[in-house]
BALO-217531 format. One line per 2 residues: their letters; for each residue x, y, z of C-alpha. Coordinates in nm, 3 decimals. Example, Ala and Ser with C-alpha at 12.3 -4.5 7.8 and 13.67 -1.06 7.14 Angstrom:
# residues 2
as	1.230 -0.450 0.780 | 1.367 -0.106 0.714
//
This chain:
# residues 380
va	-9.106 -3.952 4.691 | -9.233 -3.596 4.712
pn	-9.012 -3.353 4.907 | -9.153 -3.194 5.218
ad	-9.329 -2.869 5.150 | -9.136 -2.653 5.393
dg	-8.793 -2.808 5.368 | -8.685 -2.508 5.166
vp	-8.666 -2.307 5.490 | -8.350 -2.413 5.674
pf	-8.237 -2.273 6.011 | -8.229 -1.894 6.048
tt	-7.934 -1.684 5.926 | -7.837 -1.325 5.981
ta	-7.891 -1.064 5.713 | -7.513 -1.018 5.702
sr	-7.462 -1.384 5.627 | -7.682 -1.340 5.323
gn	-7.463 -1.062 5.188 | -7.693 -0.774 5.295
ss	-7.496 -0.453 5.345 | -7.733 -0.335 5.621
kg	-7.574 -0.442 5.949 | -7.748 -0.448 6.284
ak	-7.624 -0.261 6.589 | -7.319 -0.395 6.765
gs	-7.415 -0.674 7.003 | -7.763 -0.719 6.855
kp	-7.901 -1.065 6.810 | -7.914 -1.223 6.463
tp	-8.227 -1.134 6.273 | -8.443 -1.450 6.242
tp	-8.482 -1.427 5.868 | -8.547 -1.759 5.695
aq	-8.275 -1.843 5.443 | -8.341 -2.014 5.115
dn	-8.243 -2.373 5.060 | -7.921 -2.394 4.866
qg	-7.997 -2.717 4.686 | -8.261 -2.967 4.578
rh	-8.382 -3.272 4.763 | -8.304 -3.641 4.736
wa	-8.598 -3.880 4.711 | -8.518 -4.062 5.037
en	-8.520 -3.752 5.255 | -8.895 -3.744 5.311
sa	-8.951 -4.113 5.380 | -9.255 -4.089 5.597
nk	-9.164 -4.348 5.857 | -8.804 -4.275 5.952
kr	-8.837 -4.373 6.316 | -8.686 -4.713 6.270
ta	-8.321 -4.766 6.191 | -8.245 -4.897 5.845
at	-8.204 -5.271 5.819 | -7.851 -5.404 5.772
pw	-7.826 -5.468 5.393 | -7.555 -5.734 5.415
qk	-7.492 -6.010 5.668 | -7.251 -6.296 5.704
ad	-7.348 -6.633 5.569 | -7.460 -6.755 5.912
gs	-7.715 -6.473 5.929 | -7.536 -6.268 6.194
ap	-7.456 -5.903 6.151 | -7.101 -5.814 6.043
kp	-6.860 -5.770 6.331 | -6.726 -5.425 6.426
sa	-6.408 -5.325 6.251 | -6.202 -5.378 6.569
el	-6.301 -5.743 6.566 | -6.234 -5.812 6.200
aa	-5.892 -5.956 6.275 | -6.064 -6.237 6.463
ce	-6.329 -6.289 6.195 | -6.332 -6.635 6.047
pc	-6.248 -6.678 5.676 | -6.541 -6.579 5.460
nd	-6.428 -6.655 5.107 | -6.720 -6.891 5.055
qg	-6.996 -6.665 5.182 | -7.248 -6.476 4.972
fd	-7.197 -6.105 4.917 | -7.532 -5.998 4.777
ft	-7.710 -5.710 4.947 | -8.056 -5.758 5.094
qa	-8.350 -5.648 4.883 | -8.624 -5.530 5.121
fp	-8.836 -5.387 4.839 | -8.837 -5.508 4.477
mf	-8.623 -5.327 4.223 | -8.882 -5.182 3.987
vm	-8.750 -5.075 3.647 | -8.882 -4.967 3.310
km	-8.753 -5.057 2.966 | -8.520 -4.801 2.813
et	-8.770 -4.770 2.531 | -9.036 -4.663 2.782
fm	-8.799 -4.414 2.941 | -8.718 -4.258 2.606
el	-9.090 -4.204 2.535 | -9.167 -4.024 2.861
kt	-9.281 -3.662 2.833 | -9.250 -3.608 3.208
mr	-9.138 -3.815 3.506 | -9.439 -4.019 3.616
sh	-9.521 -4.173 3.953 | -9.470 -4.535 4.043
ed	-9.844 -4.591 4.086 | -9.929 -4.456 3.740
ml	-9.652 -4.649 3.570 | -9.735 -4.969 3.755
ae	-10.103 -4.946 3.665 | -10.007 -4.931 3.298
gk	-9.755 -5.214 3.327 | -9.467 -4.982 3.242
vf	-9.261 -5.063 3.551 | -9.202 -5.416 3.671
ew	-8.977 -5.614 3.903 | -8.622 -5.662 3.783
tp	-8.441 -5.994 3.817 | -8.064 -6.049 3.779
sm	-8.116 -6.250 3.460 | -8.243 -5.932 3.290
gr	-7.920 -5.739 3.347 | -7.829 -5.392 3.211
vw	-7.984 -5.155 3.463 | -7.916 -4.782 3.437
fm	-7.944 -4.636 3.788 | -8.023 -4.265 3.764
sh	-7.939 -4.046 4.061 | -8.064 -3.686 4.069
qw	-8.212 -3.411 4.285 | -8.572 -3.296 4.295
ts	-8.617 -2.949 4.148 | -8.948 -2.866 4.315
fs	-9.126 -2.959 4.637 | -9.409 -3.146 4.465
hp	-9.248 -3.310 4.159 | -8.896 -3.430 4.084
dp	-8.866 -3.254 3.749 | -9.172 -3.035 3.680
aa	-9.044 -2.887 3.354 | -8.888 -3.218 3.239
eq	-8.550 -3.047 3.210 | -8.352 -3.330 3.366
lt	-8.554 -3.590 3.177 | -8.493 -3.423 2.842
va	-8.119 -3.401 2.908 | -8.101 -3.770 3.000
qk	-8.304 -3.880 2.697 | -8.092 -3.683 2.451
lv	-7.766 -3.808 2.598 | -7.883 -4.170 2.603
kt	-7.997 -4.131 2.240 | -7.644 -4.023 2.148
im	-7.509 -4.337 2.314 | -7.771 -4.550 2.137
dg	-7.653 -4.409 1.805 | -7.302 -4.539 1.873
ka	-7.162 -4.191 1.938 | -7.070 -4.225 2.305
rs	-6.723 -4.081 2.237 | -6.879 -3.746 2.147
if	-7.022 -3.684 2.494 | -6.671 -3.663 2.646
at	-6.467 -3.347 2.602 | -6.131 -3.518 2.568
ee	-5.989 -3.841 2.433 | -5.818 -3.896 2.767
ew	-6.150 -3.897 2.951 | -6.309 -4.127 2.693
qg	-6.018 -4.371 2.726 | -6.050 -4.354 3.103
yi	-6.417 -4.447 3.082 | -6.379 -4.742 2.845
tr	-6.063 -4.886 3.005 | -6.176 -4.807 3.362
ea	-5.909 -4.839 3.630 | -5.649 -5.005 3.406
nr	-5.280 -4.963 3.480 | -4.960 -5.141 3.389
fl	-5.044 -5.426 3.625 | -5.419 -5.453 3.572
nf	-5.611 -5.451 3.247 | -5.985 -5.500 3.213
pv	-6.209 -5.575 2.914 | -6.227 -5.255 2.711
lt	-6.570 -5.110 2.643 | -6.664 -5.001 2.291
ae	-6.912 -4.748 2.157 | -7.102 -5.037 1.998
ql	-7.127 -5.222 2.329 | -7.246 -4.909 2.507
ae	-7.508 -4.858 2.235 | -7.637 -5.210 2.284
da	-7.644 -5.163 2.663 | -7.863 -4.858 2.613
lk	-8.092 -5.014 2.354 | -8.153 -5.326 2.561
gy	-8.125 -5.166 2.903 | -8.365 -5.091 3.188
vw	-8.393 -4.776 3.397 | -8.427 -4.735 3.773
ld	-8.560 -4.387 3.848 | -8.681 -4.294 4.196
ya	-9.021 -4.142 4.112 | -9.122 -4.436 3.892
sv	-8.950 -4.711 4.091 | -9.050 -4.626 4.449
pq	-9.415 -4.600 4.571 | -9.536 -4.244 4.620
al	-9.876 -4.295 4.790 | -9.923 -4.172 5.147
ea	-10.016 -4.519 5.264 | -9.695 -4.668 5.116
ee	-9.463 -4.528 5.382 | -9.336 -4.869 5.493
qr	-9.263 -4.961 5.132 | -9.065 -4.640 5.091
an	-8.868 -4.719 5.406 | -8.794 -5.065 5.267
ai	-8.685 -4.909 4.937 | -8.438 -4.692 5.128
ds	-8.302 -5.004 5.296 | -8.260 -5.149 4.946
ip	-8.049 -4.866 4.799 | -7.730 -5.076 4.827
yy	-7.899 -5.358 4.636 | -8.025 -5.127 4.362
vd	-7.692 -4.955 4.300 | -7.491 -5.275 4.335
ha	-7.690 -5.444 4.057 | -7.678 -5.153 3.813
lv	-7.457 -5.176 3.506 | -7.448 -4.798 3.468
fl	-7.448 -4.542 3.750 | -7.567 -4.216 3.597
al	-7.572 -3.890 3.794 | -7.814 -3.651 3.626
vp	-7.682 -3.307 3.723 | -7.764 -3.039 3.463
rv	-7.792 -2.687 3.601 | -8.164 -2.642 3.671
eh	-8.332 -2.368 3.870 | -8.545 -2.491 4.160
kd	-8.906 -2.411 4.073 | -9.006 -2.321 4.429
lp	-8.685 -2.138 4.516 | -8.612 -1.868 4.258
gv	-8.241 -1.812 4.213 | -8.149 -2.150 4.361
fc	-7.993 -2.397 4.119 | -7.944 -2.771 4.134
dy	-7.624 -2.888 3.967 | -7.324 -3.117 4.012
ks	-7.193 -2.923 4.310 | -7.523 -2.939 4.499
wq	-7.565 -3.307 4.407 | -7.220 -3.382 4.549
sr	-7.310 -3.209 4.875 | -7.622 -3.418 4.948
gw	-7.570 -3.687 5.209 | -7.805 -3.930 5.036
cr	-7.640 -3.874 4.696 | -7.305 -3.939 4.863
le	-7.446 -4.264 4.998 | -7.546 -4.379 4.649
tq	-7.202 -4.280 4.521 | -7.024 -4.470 4.798
vh	-7.229 -4.784 4.730 | -7.110 -4.764 4.371
el	-6.747 -4.705 4.466 | -6.743 -4.994 4.715
rl	-6.884 -5.246 4.470 | -6.695 -5.572 4.437
st	-6.477 -5.699 4.157 | -6.577 -6.013 3.968
nl	-6.353 -6.302 3.875 | -6.276 -6.383 3.511
eg	-6.113 -6.684 3.350 | -5.738 -6.679 3.314
ei	-5.455 -6.508 3.498 | -5.311 -6.157 3.496
mp	-4.981 -6.305 3.603 | -4.878 -6.641 3.748
gv	-5.096 -6.714 4.048 | -5.308 -6.398 4.011
gk	-5.648 -6.444 3.852 | -5.811 -6.197 3.614
id	-6.082 -5.971 3.751 | -6.327 -5.717 3.620
vp	-6.440 -5.401 3.797 | -6.756 -5.189 3.781
rr	-6.779 -4.914 3.524 | -6.696 -4.558 3.611
pl	-6.996 -4.333 3.677 | -7.143 -4.110 3.408
iv	-7.183 -3.754 3.536 | -7.432 -3.592 3.296
hs	-7.400 -3.212 3.286 | -7.599 -3.146 2.969
an	-7.762 -3.322 2.676 | -7.429 -3.350 2.495
ya	-7.172 -3.344 2.771 | -7.078 -3.592 3.042
tt	-6.773 -3.647 3.258 | -6.640 -3.936 3.462
yd	-6.365 -3.988 3.716 | -6.111 -4.243 3.828
lf	-6.277 -4.444 4.104 | -5.950 -4.510 4.282
dn	-5.849 -4.144 4.280 | -6.194 -4.031 4.386
fy	-6.208 -4.287 4.663 | -5.869 -4.214 4.813
mn	-5.853 -3.838 4.755 | -6.212 -3.720 4.788
wq	-6.356 -3.943 5.058 | -6.198 -3.744 5.336
rk	-6.405 -3.662 5.639 | -6.535 -3.337 5.492
ns	-6.667 -3.529 5.191 | -6.807 -3.830 5.377
vf	-7.169 -3.941 5.375 | -7.226 -3.815 5.727
tg	-7.086 -3.466 5.666 | -7.314 -3.422 5.368
ef	-7.629 -3.208 5.364 | -7.937 -3.367 5.518
ac	-8.272 -3.189 5.526 | -8.342 -3.310 5.879
cr	-8.026 -3.148 6.015 | -8.082 -2.829 5.819
lg	-8.423 -2.799 5.985 | -8.280 -2.858 6.330
hk	-8.478 -3.183 6.342 | -8.794 -2.984 6.404
rt	-9.117 -3.088 6.241 | -9.340 -2.812 6.110
ag	-9.656 -2.819 5.902 | -9.592 -3.006 5.580
tl	-9.257 -3.150 5.687 | -9.396 -3.503 5.666
ha	-9.660 -3.671 5.458 | -10.010 -3.603 5.585
gs	-10.128 -3.881 5.810 | -9.779 -4.021 5.846
ka	-9.705 -4.248 6.138 | -9.408 -4.022 6.202
ad	-9.646 -3.742 6.296 | -9.646 -3.865 6.658
tg	-9.273 -3.808 6.712 | -9.321 -3.520 6.952
gl	-9.251 -3.250 6.696 | -8.909 -3.382 6.601
ip	-8.777 -3.534 6.279 | -8.553 -3.838 6.336
cd	-8.203 -3.778 6.202 | -8.124 -3.957 5.877
kg	-7.761 -3.997 5.980 | -7.852 -4.232 6.263
ri	-8.093 -4.417 6.041 | -7.843 -4.497 5.767
kp	-7.546 -4.598 5.984 | -7.620 -4.970 5.931
lv	-7.624 -4.914 5.554 | -7.286 -4.742 5.545
ra	-7.125 -4.980 5.791 | -7.237 -5.282 5.593
lw	-7.082 -5.139 5.275 | -6.740 -5.135 5.438
er	-6.775 -5.465 5.621 | -6.873 -5.641 5.298
ki	-6.585 -5.487 5.104 | -6.334 -5.588 5.373
ah	-6.473 -5.941 5.389 | -6.456 -5.976 5.011
mk	-6.096 -5.856 4.995 | -5.992 -6.118 5.252
//
């Protein structure tokens, strides 16, 4: 989904705020100098038709929306209900082999026409969900810098050398044992298993998996509604965050820090962290059944270096208010919710919104709320 052409111009700042030593006279008004964007875009931020609120991605078995948190105590038992997220738009993926042969990130329409992306079904398994920022206003990765990094790192994993991408043995052990402790132990991953997952895997990548055409705005909106489904069904959550200079904003770099600050990237991360455990045969201890948990994320910093983190620690320590989805950076808020030329796709239905851009925060509230309601219901 192509970023909006003028999103790189956020609200005005003073020259002093930009580090300029020339200060205005005392009491003078801030100079209306446009500041540069401090980060790249997320694919969902320019969905053309954002007027409608996102659909609730998970509902109770009887079809009703989850109850507010204050009413959960009165909620009936839901151990027998389904917990799958709604899929409003198909999950289009490509084979890992196709991904490894790409010279540049290609659009959904081009890939679909050549039969290189197709609908994924649960029986296929092994999806690698790749989260990243766009590094130009017109193309997600114009110089193929992020793509090249991802391909080289995946090739290392394919070759059975996954251990080498982690700087320390401790971090490698954390990744393959996941959230194990003295009470809980989960099936340990191996380099050979990871290699097979890569060789036989599929890739979900925004530009190839979500329609880009102007007339596909409703499909893009449905794809946004389906983010919880996409992430929830991925075997590997991969954040592609090498340090790359934004091609339309000289001196501005996209990296792990800027990725972490994006509200939409935080949403994808929270979907991953609120995924559900699965039951296994046997017992951990008398009366307590064995479970398995999702894999830790892969944070890819370069072609030969990745990190990960403890999901429990990250969840409890980092998801404070200042790090929440709704305190993240959203292009609409940075622009003061004002639409200017190029802010939306040409001919978009959203062009009749009276010069205002609907706030993404209001739009995605049902998505975030459903993540928590589902997790609470599953834990009961």
